[in-house]
C-alpha positions in Angstrom: 27.1 -3.5 -4.2 29.4 -5.8 -2.2 30.2 -9.5 -2.2 27.4 -12.0 -1.4 27.7 -14.0 1.7 27.2 -17.8 1.4 23.9 -17.7 3.1 22.6 -14.9 0.9 22.8 -16.8 -2.4 23.5 -20.2 -3.6 24.1 -21.6 -7.1 20.7 -22.6 -8.5 21.3 -26.2 -9.7 18.1 -28.1 -9.3 14.4 -27.6 -8.7 13.0 -29.4 -5.7 10.2 -31.8 -6.7 6.9 -31.0 -5.0 5.9 -33.0 -2.0 3.5 -35.9 -2.5 -0.1 -34.7 -3.0 -2.5 -35.3 -0.1 -5.9 -36.7 -0.7 -8.2 -34.0 -1.8 -11.2 -33.2 0.3 -14.7 -33.7 -1.2 -15.2 -30.6 -3.3 -17.9 -29.7 -5.8 -16.7 -29.5 -9.4 -15.0 -26.3 -10.4 -18.0 -24.9 -12.4 -20.2 -25.4 -9.3 -17.6 -23.7 -7.1 -17.5 -20.7 -9.5 -21.3 -20.5 -9.7 -21.5 -20.5 -5.9 -19.1 -17.5 -5.7 -21.0 -15.6 -8.4 -24.2 -16.2 -6.4 -22.5 -15.0 -3.3 -21.4 -11.7 -4.9 -24.9 -11.2 -6.5 -25.7 -9.3 -9.7 -23.5 -6.4 -10.6 -25.0 -2.9 -10.4 -24.3 -1.3 -13.8 -24.7 2.2 -12.3 -21.2 1.8 -10.7 -19.5 0.9 -14.0 -18.4 4.4 -14.9 -16.4 4.7 -11.7 -14.8 1.3 -12.4 -14.0 2.4 -15.9 -12.3 5.6 -14.5 -10.1 3.5 -12.2 -9.2 1.0 -14.8 -8.5 3.8 -17.2 -5.8 5.2 -14.9 -4.2 1.8 -14.1 -4.1 0.6 -17.7 -2.8 3.9 -19.1 0.0 4.0 -16.5 0.8 0.3 -17.1 1.3 1.1 -20.8 3.3 4.2 -20.0 5.5 2.9 -17.1 5.5 -0.9 -17.1 5.3 -1.9 -20.7 8.6 -0.1 -21.6 10.4 -2.0 -18.8 9.1 -5.2 -20.2 10.3 -4.2 -23.7 13.7 -3.3 -22.4 14.3 -6.2 -20.0 12.1 -9.1 -21.0 10.8 -8.5 -24.5 9.7 -12.1 -25.1 7.2 -11.7 -22.3 4.7 -10.0 -24.6 4.4 -13.3 -26.5 3.8 -15.4 -23.4 0.4 -16.1 -21.7 1.9 -14.6 -18.5 1.8 -11.1 -20.0 -2.1 -11.2 -20.0 -1.9 -12.3 -16.3 0.5 -9.5 -15.5 -1.7 -6.9 -17.1 -4.9 -8.2 -15.5 -3.4 -8.7 -12.0 -1.6 -5.4 -12.0 -4.3 -3.2 -13.5 -7.6 -4.8 -12.7 -6.8 -6.3 -9.3 -3.9 -4.9 -7.3 -3.6 -1.3 -8.7 -7.4 -0.8 -8.5 -7.6 -1.3 -4.8 -5.7 1.9 -3.8 -8.1 4.0 -5.9 -11.1 2.4 -4.2 -9.6 3.3 -0.9 -9.2 7.0 -1.9 -13.0 7.3 -2.3 -13.4 6.4 1.3 -10.4 8.1 2.8 -10.7 10.5 5.7 -8.4 12.9 4.0 -8.6 12.3 0.2 -7.0 14.5 -2.4 -9.1 17.7 -2.9 -10.6 16.7 -6.2 -11.9 13.4 -4.8 -13.1 15.2 -1.7 -15.4 17.2 -3.9 -16.9 14.0 -5.3 -17.3 12.3 -1.9 -18.9 15.5 -0.4 -21.3 15.8 -3.3 -22.2 12.1 -3.0 -22.8 12.4 0.7 -24.8 15.7 0.7 -26.6 15.7 -2.6 -29.3 13.2 -3.6 -27.5 12.3 -6.8 -28.6 9.1 -8.5 -25.9 6.4 -8.7 -25.3 6.8 -12.5 -24.6 10.5 -11.9 -22.2 9.6 -9.0 -20.4 7.2 -11.3 -20.0 9.8 -14.0 -18.8 12.4 -11.5 -16.3 10.0 -10.0 -15.0 9.0 -13.5 -14.6 12.6 -14.5 -12.7 13.4 -11.3 -10.4 10.4 -11.9 -9.8 11.4 -15.5 -8.5 14.8 -14.3 -6.6 13.3 -11.3 -5.0 10.6 -13.5 -3.8 13.1 -16.1 -2.7 16.2 -14.3 -2.1 15.4 -10.6 0.0 13.0 -8.6 1.6 11.5 -11.6 4.5 10.0 -9.6 2.0 8.2 -7.3 0.0 6.8 -10.3 3.3 5.5 -11.7 4.4 3.8 -8.5 1.0 2.2 -7.8 1.0 0.3 -11.1 4.7 -0.5 -10.9 4.5 -2.1 -7.5 1.3 -3.9 -8.5 3.2 -5.3 -11.5 6.2 -6.1 -9.2 3.9 -8.2 -7.0 2.6 -10.3 -9.9 6.1 -10.7 -11.4 7.7 -11.8 -8.1 5.0 -14.4 -7.5 5.5 -15.8 -11.0 9.3 -15.7 -10.9 9.6 -17.5 -7.6 7.1 -20.3 -8.7 8.1 -20.8 -12.3 11.4 -19.2 -13.3 14.1 -20.3 -10.9 16.0 -23.5 -10.4 17.3 -24.9 -7.2 15.9 -25.7 -3.8 13.2 -23.4 -2.4 15.9 -21.9 -0.1 18.2 -21.2 -3.0 15.5 -19.7 -5.1 14.4 -17.5 -2.2 18.0 -16.4 -1.5 18.5 -15.5 -5.1 15.3 -13.4 -5.3 16.2 -11.6 -2.1 19.6 -10.7 -3.6 18.1 -9.5 -6.9 15.6 -7.3 -5.1 18.2 -5.7 -2.9 20.7 -5.2 -5.8 23.2 -7.6 -4.3 23.4 -9.9 -7.4 23.3 -9.1 -11.1 20.1 -10.4 -12.8 21.2 -13.2 -15.1 17.9 -13.8 -16.8 15.2 -11.5 -18.4 12.7 -12.4 -15.6 15.1 -11.3 -12.9 16.1 -8.2 -14.9 12.5 -7.1 -15.0 12.1 -7.8 -11.3 15.1 -5.6 -10.4 14.0 -2.9 -12.9 10.6 -2.6 -11.2 12.2 -2.3 -7.8 14.5 0.5 -9.0 11.6 2.3 -10.9 9.1 2.3 -8.0 11.7 3.6 -5.6 12.7 6.4 -7.9 12.3 10.1 -6.9 10.7 9.3 -3.5 10.1 12.1 -1.0 11.0 11.5 2.6 7.7 10.3 3.9 7.3 8.1 0.9 10.9 6.7 1.3 10.1 5.6 4.8 6.9 3.9 3.7 8.6 2.3 0.7 11.5 0.8 2.8 9.0 -0.6 5.4 7.0 -2.1 2.5 10.1 -3.8 1.1 10.8 -5.4 4.5 7.3 -7.0 4.2 8.1 -8.1 0.7 11.1 -10.0 2.0 8.9 -11.5 4.7 6.5 -12.7 2.0 9.3 -14.4 0.1 10.5 -16.2 3.2 7.0 -17.4 3.9 6.7 -18.7 0.4 9.9 -20.6 0.8 8.6 -22.1 4.0 5.4 -23.2 2.2 7.4 -24.7 -0.6 9.5 -26.6 1.9 6.3 -28.1 3.4 6.8 -26.5 6.8 3.6 -26.3 8.8 2.0 -22.9 9.4 0.9 -22.5 13.0 -2.0 -20.4 11.8 -3.2 -23.0 9.4 -3.2 -20.5 6.5 -0.5 -22.2 4.4 1.9 -19.3 5.1 -0.5 -16.9 3.3 -0.7 -14.1 5.7 2.8 -12.6 5.0 2.0 -12.5 1.3 -1.4 -10.9 1.7 -0.2 -8.3 4.1 3.2 -7.6 2.5 1.7 -7.0 -0.9 -0.8 -4.5 0.6 1.8 -2.6 2.4 3.6 -2.2 -0.9 0.4 -1.0 -2.7 -0.3 1.6 0.0 3.0 3.2 0.3 2.3 5.7 -2.6 -0.8 6.8 -0.7 0.8 7.3 2.7 -0.4 11.0 2.8 -4.0 10.1 2.4 -4.8 6.7 3.9 -4.7 5.4 7.5 -4.7 2.1 9.4 -8.3 1.5 8.6 -7.7 1.4 4.9 -4.7 -0.9 5.4 -6.8 -3.4 7.5 -9.6 -3.4 4.9 -7.1 -4.1 2.1 -5.6 -6.9 4.1 -9.1 -8.4 4.2 -9.5 -8.0 0.5 -6.1 -9.7 -0.2 -7.0 -12.6 2.1 -10.4 -13.0 0.4 -8.7 -13.2 -3.0 -6.1 -15.7 -1.7 -8.9 -18.0 -0.3 -10.8 -17.6 -3.6 -7.7 -18.4 -5.7 -7.1 -21.6 -3.7 -10.8 -22.4 -3.9 -10.8 -22.1 -7.7 -7.5 -23.7 -8.3 -7.9 -26.9 -6.2 -7.5 -29.3 -9.2 -4.4 -27.5 -10.5 -2.8 -27.4 -7.1 -3.5 -31.0 -6.5 -2.0 -32.0 -9.9 1.4 -30.4 -9.0 1.4 -31.6 -5.4 0.9 -28.1 -3.9 -0.6 -28.2 -0.5 -3.1 -25.4 0.2 -5.6 -24.8 3.0 -8.4 -25.8 0.6 -6.9 -29.2 -0.2 -6.2 -29.7 3.5 -9.9 -29.1 4.3 -9.1 -26.0 6.3 -10.8 -23.5 3.9 -14.3 -24.3 2.7 -17.0 -22.3 1.0 -18.1 -21.0 4.5 -14.6 -19.4 4.7 -15.1 -17.9 1.2 -18.4 -16.4 2.3 -17.2 -15.1 5.7 -14.2 -13.5 4.0 -16.4 -11.8 1.4 -18.9 -10.5 4.0 -16.0 -9.2 6.1 -14.6 -7.1 3.1 -18.1 -5.7 2.4 -18.9 -4.8 6.0 -15.5 -3.3 6.7 -15.6 -1.2 3.5 -18.9 0.2 4.6 -17.4 1.0 8.0 -14.4 2.6 6.3 -16.7 4.9 4.3 -18.7 5.9 7.4 -15.5 6.5 9.4 -14.5 9.0 6.8 -17.5 11.1 7.8 -19.9 9.9 5.2 -23.5 9.4 6.4 -25.5 9.1 3.3 -26.7 5.5 2.8 -26.9 5.9 -1.0 -23.2 6.9 -1.2 -22.2 4.0 1.1 -24.1 1.7 -1.2 -22.5 3.2 -4.3 -19.0 2.6 -3.1 -19.9 -1.0 -2.1 -21.5 -1.7 -5.5 -18.4 -0.3 -7.3 -16.2 -2.6 -5.3 -18.4 -5.6 -5.9 -18.6 -4.8 -9.7 -14.8 -4.5 -10.1 -14.1 -7.6 -8.0 -16.7 -9.5 -9.9 -15.1 -8.7 -13.2 -11.8 -10.0 -12.0 -13.5 -13.2 -10.7 -15.2 -13.7 -14.0 -11.8 -13.7 -15.8 -10.3 -16.0 -13.2 -13.2 -18.4 -13.8 -13.0 -18.2 -17.6 -9.2 -18.5 -17.8 -7.9 -20.8 -15.1 -4.4 -20.6 -16.7 -4.1 -17.0 -15.6 
C-alpha cells in the first residue's frame, strides 16, 4: 500500500462554500423545458419494448446479484436513502444499458447476437418479432454466457454513479482535498473511513477482479480516464474556466464511457466509443438543462446557466446521437432500413424512459 505523499491526500476539514451564483439566463419554466424535450424525442415505438425489457432484465438482475451485496456489506444504510433509487436507475437503466445497445450494432458481436442482427437484416421480420427475438437472445446471453462481462458492466456503471455522488455530497474539505482523497481511495492508497468510501473502493476491486490480459489493459486505461474525470470535477468546483466552454464536462463524459466499454473490448471498436461519447454528452447537456433551478440555488455554475447551452444544443446533441447510431448500424454491414429503424427506436424508447424519470423525480 505505501505511505501517502502530502500532495496525494490532505485532512478533510471543511467544505468550500459554492461560488456566488451568476444571474440565470432567461429560461422557460422546467415543465416547459421537459415538454420540449419529450416533443423532440417523439412518441415511443412500443414495438421496441421487448428488446428494452431484455436489456433491463440483464442489468437489473446483475445489479441485484453483484452490486446489492456490496451495498449490504459496505454501506447498508444506503438502502434507506433516496440515493439508492438513483443508483439503481442510473446504473441499470442508463449507464449499463448503453453497452448492450452497442452490441446490437457491433461489427463483430457475440455469435448469439449475430444471429439476431443477421435475421433482422435479411428477413422481413416485423418490429415486434425482432423485439421478441432480441429479448430471447439477451435472456440466453444474460444467463449462460459472458457472466463476468455482465458483472463488470453493472459494477462499473454503479461505480460511476457512486463516485459522482460521493465527490459532490459525501466529503468534507476543499475541492482539492476531496479530489485527493477520492484518488487515494480508488487506487487503494488510503483506507476508506466512511461507508460511502468503502463502497467506492469495493466496486473498484470487484470490477477489476479476474480480468484477462486484454481486459486488464482496457481496465487500466479506463481508470486513468476516471482520474482525469475527478481532476476535471475539482477544477469545476474551484471555478476554473474551461477553455472549451463545457464546464469541464468532457473528461467526465468520455471517462465514464471508456469505463463502460472496457468489458466489451473484444467486440466493439472506435465507432462505438465515439457514439457513446455523444450519448454521454447529450445526457450531460440534458441534465444541466433540466436542473437549472437546482444548480442556481446552490451556486453551481453550468453551461446552461452561463447561457452557453440552449435548447438548440439539446436538439443538436440528440440528432447527433441518432444519426451516428444509424451510421454505426450500417457500418456493421446492416443494410435493411427496417432493422436500422428498429435499433433507433429501441434506443429512443429506453432513453425516453430515463428522461421521464428524470422529469418526474428531479431529486434523483
